[in-house]
C-alpha positions in Angstrom: -0.2 -0.1 0.1 1.1 3.3 -1.0 1.0 6.2 1.7 0.3 9.6 0.4 2.1 12.9 2.3 -1.3 13.2 4.3 -1.7 9.8 5.2 2.0 9.8 6.4 1.0 12.9 8.8 -2.1 11.1 10.0 0.2 8.3 10.8 2.6 9.9 12.3 0.7 11.6 15.0 -0.2 8.1 16.3 3.3 6.5 15.5 4.5 7.4 18.9 1.5 5.3 20.8 3.0 2.2 19.0 5.9 2.4 21.3 3.4 2.2 24.5 0.9 -0.2 23.0 1.4 -2.5 25.9 0.1 0.1 28.4 -3.7 0.3 29.7 -5.6 3.6 29.5 -6.3 5.6 32.6 -9.7 5.2 31.9 -12.0 2.2 30.9 -15.5 2.2 29.4 -17.7 -0.2 30.5 -18.3 -2.8 27.6 -20.6 -1.9 24.9 -22.1 -4.3 22.3 -21.6 -4.5 18.8 -24.4 -4.0 16.1 -25.8 -7.5 15.8 -22.1 -8.9 16.3 -20.6 -6.8 13.4 -17.5 -6.3 13.1 -16.7 -2.6 12.9 -14.1 -2.9 10.2 -16.9 -3.9 7.9 -19.1 -0.6 8.3 -16.0 1.1 7.2 -16.1 2.6 3.6 -13.9 0.1 1.9 -11.6 3.1 0.4 -11.2 4.1 4.4 -9.8 0.6 5.6 -6.3 0.1 4.4 -4.6 2.7 6.5 -6.3 1.4 9.5 -4.1 -1.6 9.4 -1.3 0.8 10.2 -3.0 2.1 13.0 -3.0 0.4 16.3 -6.4 0.8 18.2 -4.7 2.7 21.4 -5.9 5.2 23.9 -4.4 8.6 24.9 -3.6 9.0 28.1 -0.8 10.9 30.4 1.6 7.5 30.0 1.9 8.4 26.5 1.1 11.9 25.8 4.4 13.3 25.8 5.5 10.6 23.1 2.4 11.6 21.0 3.3 15.3 21.3 7.0 14.4 19.9 5.2 13.1 17.3 7.0 14.8 13.9 4.9 15.9 11.0 5.7 16.4 7.3 7.1 19.9 6.8 5.1 22.8 4.4 5.2 22.7 1.0 7.6 24.3 -0.8 7.4 27.5 -2.9 5.9 28.6 -5.2 3.4 27.3 -2.7 2.0 30.1 -0.1 4.9 29.8 3.1 3.7 30.3 6.6 5.2 32.9 8.5 5.2 32.8 12.0 3.9 36.1 13.9 4.0 36.7 18.0 0.6 38.4 19.6 -0.6 38.6 22.9 -2.4 35.9 24.2 -5.0 34.9 26.6 -4.5 35.9 30.3 -1.0 34.4 31.4 0.2 34.3 27.9 2.1 37.3 26.7 3.4 35.6 23.6 1.1 33.4 21.4 2.2 32.0 18.1 0.1 32.4 15.0 1.1 30.8 11.8 0.2 33.2 9.3 -0.5 32.3 5.3 -0.9 35.2 2.8 -1.8 34.7 -0.8 -1.4 38.4 -1.5 0.3 40.0 1.2 -0.1 43.6 -0.8 -3.8 43.1 -1.8 -6.5 44.8 0.7 -10.2 43.8 1.4 -9.1 39.9 1.9 -11.6 37.4 3.2 -10.0 35.5 6.4 -9.8 32.2 8.1 -9.1 31.6 11.7 -7.8 28.2 11.8 -7.7 26.2 15.2 -6.0 23.0 14.7 -7.4 19.6 16.7 -5.7 17.3 18.9 -8.3 16.4 21.8 -7.2 19.8 23.4 -3.9 17.8 24.6 -1.6 17.4 21.4 -1.5 19.0 18.2 -0.1 22.6 16.4 -0.6 24.5 13.5 1.6 22.3 11.7 -0.4 19.4 11.9 -2.7 21.2 9.1 -0.2 23.1 7.1 0.0 21.7 4.0 -3.7 21.6 4.0 -3.9 25.4 4.8 -1.4 26.3 2.4 -3.3 24.9 -0.4 -6.6 26.2 1.0 -5.2 29.8 1.2 -4.2 29.7 -2.4 -7.5 28.2 -3.3 -9.5 30.9 -1.9 -7.5 33.9 -1.8 -8.0 34.1 1.6 -5.5 34.6 4.4 -5.5 32.3 7.0 -4.4 32.3 10.8 -3.5 29.3 12.4 -3.4 29.7 16.4 -0.8 27.8 18.4 -3.4 27.6 21.5 -2.1 26.6 25.3 -2.6 22.7 25.6 -4.4 20.8 28.8 -3.6 19.5 31.0 -0.8 22.0 31.9 -3.1 24.8 30.6 -6.9 24.1 31.6 -10.0 26.4 30.5 -10.0 28.7 29.6 -6.6 28.8 28.4 -7.0 27.4 24.9 -10.0 29.5 24.6 -8.6 32.8 25.8 -5.9 31.9 23.0 -8.2 31.2 20.2 -10.4 34.6 20.9 -6.9 36.6 21.7 -6.1 35.5 17.7 -9.6 36.5 16.2 -9.0 39.8 18.3 -5.6 40.2 16.8 -7.4 39.6 13.2 -10.0 42.6 13.9 -7.6 45.1 15.4 -5.0 44.2 12.8 -7.3 44.3 9.8 -5.6 47.1 8.2 -2.1 45.9 8.2 -3.2 42.5 7.3 -5.1 43.7 4.8 -8.2 41.7 6.2 -12.4 42.7 5.3 -13.4 42.4 9.1 -16.8 41.5 8.1 -15.6 38.5 6.0 -13.9 36.3 8.9 -14.5 32.7 9.3 -13.6 30.1 11.9 -12.6 26.6 10.5 -11.2 24.0 12.8 -11.2 20.0 13.3 -11.9 18.2 16.1 -10.9 19.7 19.0 -10.1 22.7 17.4 -13.8 22.9 15.7 -15.0 22.2 19.0 -12.9 25.9 20.3 -14.3 27.3 17.1 -17.9 26.9 18.3 -16.7 28.4 21.6 -15.1 31.4 20.3 -18.3 32.3 18.1 -20.6 31.5 21.3 -18.1 33.6 23.2 -18.0 36.7 20.1 -21.6 36.5 20.4 -22.4 36.9 23.7 -19.4 39.8 23.8 -20.9 41.0 20.7 -17.5 43.1 19.7 -16.3 40.5 16.8 -18.3 39.9 14.2 -17.8 36.2 12.5 -19.0 35.8 9.2 -19.2 31.8 9.1 -17.9 28.7 10.9 -16.9 25.5 9.2 -16.6 22.7 12.2 -15.0 19.1 10.9 -16.1 16.4 13.2 -16.2 18.7 15.9 -15.5 17.9 20.0 -18.5 20.0 21.3 -19.9 17.6 24.8 -17.9 16.6 27.4 -21.1 14.3 28.3 -20.0 12.1 25.3 -17.4 10.6 27.9 -20.0 9.8 30.6 -21.6 6.7 28.8 -19.8 4.3 26.4 -20.8 4.1 23.1 -21.7 1.2 20.7 -19.1 -0.8 19.9 -19.1 0.3 16.3 -19.0 4.0 17.3 -15.3 5.9 18.2 -13.8 2.6 17.4 -11.4 4.1 15.2 -8.9 6.8 15.4 -10.4 8.9 18.3 -12.0 6.4 21.1 -14.0 6.9 24.2 -11.0 6.7 26.2 -8.9 9.4 24.6 -12.0 11.4 24.9 -12.3 11.3 28.2 -8.8 12.1 28.9 -8.9 15.0 26.5 -12.0 16.3 28.7 -10.8 15.7 31.9 -7.5 17.5 31.2 -9.3 20.7 29.7 -11.7 20.7 32.7 -9.4 20.0 35.8 -11.8 17.0 36.3 -13.6 14.7 35.1 -16.6 15.6 33.2 -20.4 15.5 35.4 -23.6 15.2 34.2 -24.8 18.5 35.8 -22.4 21.0 34.9 -19.4 22.3 33.6 -17.7 25.7 33.8 -19.1 28.4 31.6 -18.0 28.5 28.0 -16.1 25.5 28.2 -18.4 23.1 26.9 -20.4 24.4 23.6 -23.2 21.6 23.6 -24.3 23.0 27.1 -24.9 26.6 26.1 -28.3 27.6 27.0 -28.9 29.3 23.6 -27.4 29.1 20.1 -29.4 31.9 19.0 -27.4 34.4 16.9 -24.4 32.2 16.2 -23.0 33.0 12.5 -23.9 30.3 9.7 -22.4 26.9 10.1 -21.2 23.8 8.1 -20.8 20.8 10.0 -19.7 17.5 9.3 -19.2 14.1 10.9 -18.8 10.5 10.1 -21.1 7.8 10.9 -18.9 5.9 12.7 -17.2 9.1 14.5 -17.6 9.1 18.0 -18.5 12.8 17.8 -21.2 12.1 15.5 -24.3 12.1 17.8 -23.3 15.1 19.5 -22.5 17.3 15.9 -26.1 16.0 15.0 -27.8 17.5 18.1 -25.7 20.6 17.8 -26.8 21.0 14.0 -30.6 20.4 15.0 -30.3 22.9 18.3 -29.1 25.6 15.4 -31.7 24.6 13.2 -34.2 25.4 16.0 -32.5 28.8 17.0 -32.9 29.8 13.3 -29.0 29.6 12.4 -28.4 28.6 8.5 -26.5 25.1 8.7 -25.5 22.8 6.5 -24.8 19.2 7.8 -22.6 16.4 6.2 -23.3 12.9 7.4 -20.7 10.3 5.6 -21.9 6.9 6.2 -18.8 4.6 7.0 -16.5 7.4 7.9 -14.3 7.5 11.1 -12.6 10.5 12.8 -10.2 12.4 10.7 -10.9 10.0 7.8 -10.7 13.3 5.1 -6.9 13.9 5.9 -5.8 10.4 6.0 -7.5 9.5 2.9 -8.3 12.3 1.0 -8.3 10.6 -2.7 -11.1 8.1 -1.4 -14.6 9.0 -2.6 -16.5 9.9 0.5 -13.3 12.1 1.5 -13.4 14.2 -1.5 -16.9 14.7 -1.5 -16.8 16.1 2.2 -13.5 18.5 1.4 -15.3 19.6 -1.8 -18.3 20.3 0.7 -16.9 22.1 3.6 -14.4 24.1 1.1 -17.4 25.0 -1.1 -19.4 26.2 2.0 -16.3 28.3 3.0 -16.1 29.6 -0.6 -19.8 30.9 -0.5 -19.5 32.3 2.8 -16.7 34.6 2.2 -17.6 36.0 -1.2 -17.5 40.1 -0.9 -21.4 41.3 -0.8 
C-alpha cells in the first residue's frame, strides 16, 4: 500500500503510541455491544479501511502524552506554495507571547477574506503544523489569508487557556485588519475535532460579547460535548482513531476534573450553551462511525431550531479524521469539496 503525504502525517500522529501499545489507558469504558455481532471494520467505507491496518487502537493518556506530542509531521509545502510565517501576539491571560502562523496569498492586497484556523488534537496535543500543507492549499484556492493559532494545551493549561488564546487570535485579526489587508466583515472560523469545538466556543463568546463579527464557521467532526465521555458508545462508534478513552482523557484534562452530567465551567463546552441564537452560519460534517457523530447532529439540530443557517454532512462508513487520512477516497473528496465550497460561498464579497 502506498501512503500519500497526508496519510503519512496522520499516521505520524499515532506512531508514538505504538511504542506504548502494551500500556493500559487510565480510564476504561464499560463494555459495549457490537451491532448485531458485526465487526466494526465491515461498516467502514472500503476505501477508508486499508490505512487502519497501520494504526493500532490505542488510548491517549498521561502515560503516552509526551510521546504523542513528540511525533513529527511532514514540513510545509515548498515554493511556489504560500509559505507560513510565524507572528507573535499577546494571547489570553497569562500568555504574553502567543504564536500564530499566517498564510497570506497576496500580502499587498487589501479587502481579503480571512480564516481563523484552530487545530485539532483532543485539546491536549497538536500545533498548527499538523494541517499546514492543507492550509497552504486552502489559502491559495480561496485567496484568503489564514491565521492558525498555536493555543495552549491541557492538562498543563486547563480551561479557559486554550479558548482565551483562540479568542485573542480573533481579536488580533480584527485589530490588525488594516495591516493584514483583511476585510473584517469576512472572517470565518475553521477547525477540526477539538479545534472545531474551540471554534464553536469562540463563536459563542464573540456572540455574547457582541464585539467581534464572524461571518461563518466550518466545523469538521467537532468535539462539542463533554457528556459524550460519560457513557461508552456502541462498539462500532468511535472504534477507530479517536475513541472513548482518549476523549475522556481530553475532556478531563481541559476541565481539570472528570466530566459530570450536572454542569461544566461556563463557556467550556459548546453543547451546554443555553442558547445557540445569533451564531454565524455554520457547516458541520462528521462520519457515522465517529465518536462525535451524535453530538454533531444534535448541535446542528439545535442550530436549526435557533434559526441559524446550517449545512450538515453525515458520511456513511467514515471514522474520525477520515478526510485528512485518505483524502483521495470518494467519500473524502465529496466531504472536502462540501466544506470548502461552503467556506468559499460564505466568504464572497457582498
